[in-house]
C-alpha positions in Angstrom: 0.0 0.0 0.0 1.4 3.4 -0.9 1.3 6.5 1.3 -0.9 8.2 -1.2 -3.6 5.5 -0.9 -3.7 6.0 2.8 -4.3 9.8 2.6 -6.4 10.3 -0.5 -9.3 9.1 -2.6 -7.3 8.6 -5.8 -10.5 8.3 -7.9 -11.2 12.0 -7.3 -7.7 13.2 -8.2 -6.0 13.7 -11.4 -2.3 13.7 -12.4 -1.5 17.0 -14.0 1.2 17.7 -16.7 4.3 19.2 -15.3 5.4 22.2 -17.3 9.2 22.4 -18.0 11.7 25.1 -18.7 11.8 27.3 -20.8 8.0 27.5 -20.8 7.2 31.3 -20.2 4.5 30.6 -17.5 7.3 29.6 -15.2 8.8 33.1 -15.4 5.5 34.9 -14.4 4.5 36.0 -10.9 1.5 33.9 -9.9 -1.8 35.6 -8.9 -2.9 35.6 -5.3 -6.0 33.5 -4.2 -8.9 35.5 -2.8 -10.5 32.5 -1.2 -9.9 28.8 -1.1 -12.9 27.5 -3.1 -13.7 23.9 -3.9 -11.9 24.4 -7.2 -8.7 25.4 -5.4 -9.1 22.4 -3.0 -9.3 20.2 -6.1 -6.2 21.9 -7.6 -4.3 21.3 -4.3 -5.3 17.6 -4.3 -4.5 17.2 -8.0 -1.1 18.9 -7.4 -0.4 16.5 -4.5 -1.2 13.5 -6.7 1.1 14.9 -9.4 3.9 15.6 -6.9 3.8 12.0 -5.6 3.5 10.5 -9.1 6.6 12.5 -10.1 8.5 11.6 -6.9 8.9 15.2 -5.9 8.8 16.8 -2.5 7.1 20.0 -3.6 5.1 21.5 -6.5 3.8 25.0 -7.3 0.7 25.8 -9.4 2.7 27.5 -12.2 4.6 24.2 -12.6 1.3 22.6 -13.8 0.4 25.7 -16.0 -1.8 27.5 -13.5 -0.7 31.0 -12.5 -2.1 30.9 -8.9 -0.2 31.2 -5.6 -0.8 27.6 -4.5 1.9 25.1 -3.4 2.0 21.6 -2.0 5.0 20.1 -0.1 5.7 16.7 1.5 9.2 16.1 2.8 7.8 13.4 5.1 8.5 13.0 8.8 11.1 10.5 10.0 9.5 8.4 12.7 12.6 6.3 13.2 15.6 5.4 11.2 14.5 4.3 7.8 10.8 4.8 8.5 9.1 7.9 7.1 5.5 9.1 7.1 3.8 11.4 4.7 3.2 14.9 5.9 1.4 16.9 3.2 1.2 20.7 3.4 -1.2 22.4 1.0 -1.2 26.2 1.0 -2.6 29.2 -0.9 -0.8 32.5 -0.7 2.3 31.2 1.2 4.7 33.9 2.3 7.9 33.8 4.4 7.3 36.1 7.4 10.7 35.5 9.0 13.9 33.7 8.4 17.3 33.1 10.0 20.6 31.3 9.4 22.0 29.8 6.2 22.0 26.3 4.8 23.4 24.9 1.6 21.3 22.2 -0.1 21.6 20.4 -3.5 18.3 21.0 -5.2 16.5 19.6 -8.1 13.3 20.6 -9.8 10.5 18.8 -11.6 10.3 21.7 -14.1 14.0 21.6 -14.8 14.6 17.9 -15.2 18.2 16.5 -15.1 19.5 19.6 -13.4 20.8 19.9 -9.9 22.4 22.8 -8.1 23.8 23.5 -4.6 21.9 26.6 -3.3 22.3 28.7 -0.2 19.0 29.3 1.5 17.7 30.4 4.9 18.2 27.6 7.4 14.9 28.3 9.2 11.8 30.1 7.9 8.3 30.9 9.3 5.8 30.6 6.5 2.2 31.8 6.7 -0.6 30.9 4.3 -4.2 29.7 3.9 -5.0 26.0 4.2 -7.7 24.0 2.5 -10.3 25.0 5.1 -9.6 28.7 4.4 -7.8 29.2 7.7 -4.6 31.1 8.1 -1.8 28.7 9.3 1.8 29.1 10.1 4.7 26.7 9.8 8.1 26.9 11.4 10.4 25.0 9.0 14.0 24.0 9.2 16.4 21.9 6.9 14.7 20.3 3.9 11.3 21.7 4.7 12.7 25.2 4.9 14.5 24.7 1.5 11.2 23.3 0.0 9.2 26.2 1.1 11.7 28.7 -0.3 12.0 26.7 -3.6 8.2 26.6 -4.1 7.6 30.2 -3.2 10.4 31.1 -5.7 8.2 29.4 -8.3 5.3 31.6 -7.4 7.5 34.6 -7.9 8.6 33.4 -11.4 12.0 32.3 -10.2 13.5 29.0 -11.3 16.5 27.0 -10.0 18.2 27.4 -13.4 17.9 31.2 -13.1 20.8 31.0 -10.6 23.3 30.1 -13.3 24.9 31.9 -16.2 23.3 32.2 -19.7 26.1 29.9 -21.0 25.1 27.3 -18.4 21.4 27.6 -19.3 22.2 27.2 -23.0 24.3 24.1 -22.2 21.4 22.7 -20.2 19.0 23.3 -23.1 21.3 21.6 -25.5 21.5 18.6 -23.2 17.7 18.4 -22.9 17.3 18.7 -26.7 19.8 15.8 -27.2 18.0 13.7 -24.6 14.6 14.3 -26.4 16.1 13.0 -29.7 17.5 9.8 -28.1 
């Protein structure tokens, strides 16, 4: 049995198509959500299903072609060595309200396949947003969860992991992806 089948009714969810670089929607600032409606809840659930299907730890709505400030994250919770439990976070309008420290983490991105980069991020963040029940919630995040929040919020602001490298490195990446598509 998968973690997904424990948490969700998969018949009501849909796997969405992940948009990849250099699609222009990924460079746009996403629009805020006025209210978490049933449609936004469905989007959150479909995004979670997509994230799990793609073996990701986070996903932002622009990555599935929807310019709205919605993210899903699941970095899991380690119960004991080697045993992890799903811990899904689904938020609209997430924002970092405070941060401290520095951590370096090697990141990947579903929208930039076959690309990894060591990135310096804030080691601890406090993130505020609106949950599926339209309630304001706050998360204190450290380590991977902190990195995931920052990475997904970057997506909402039109920033990609690959934007942290030179134009020459971007061009090299595009050549690699084009060659892989031919093979």
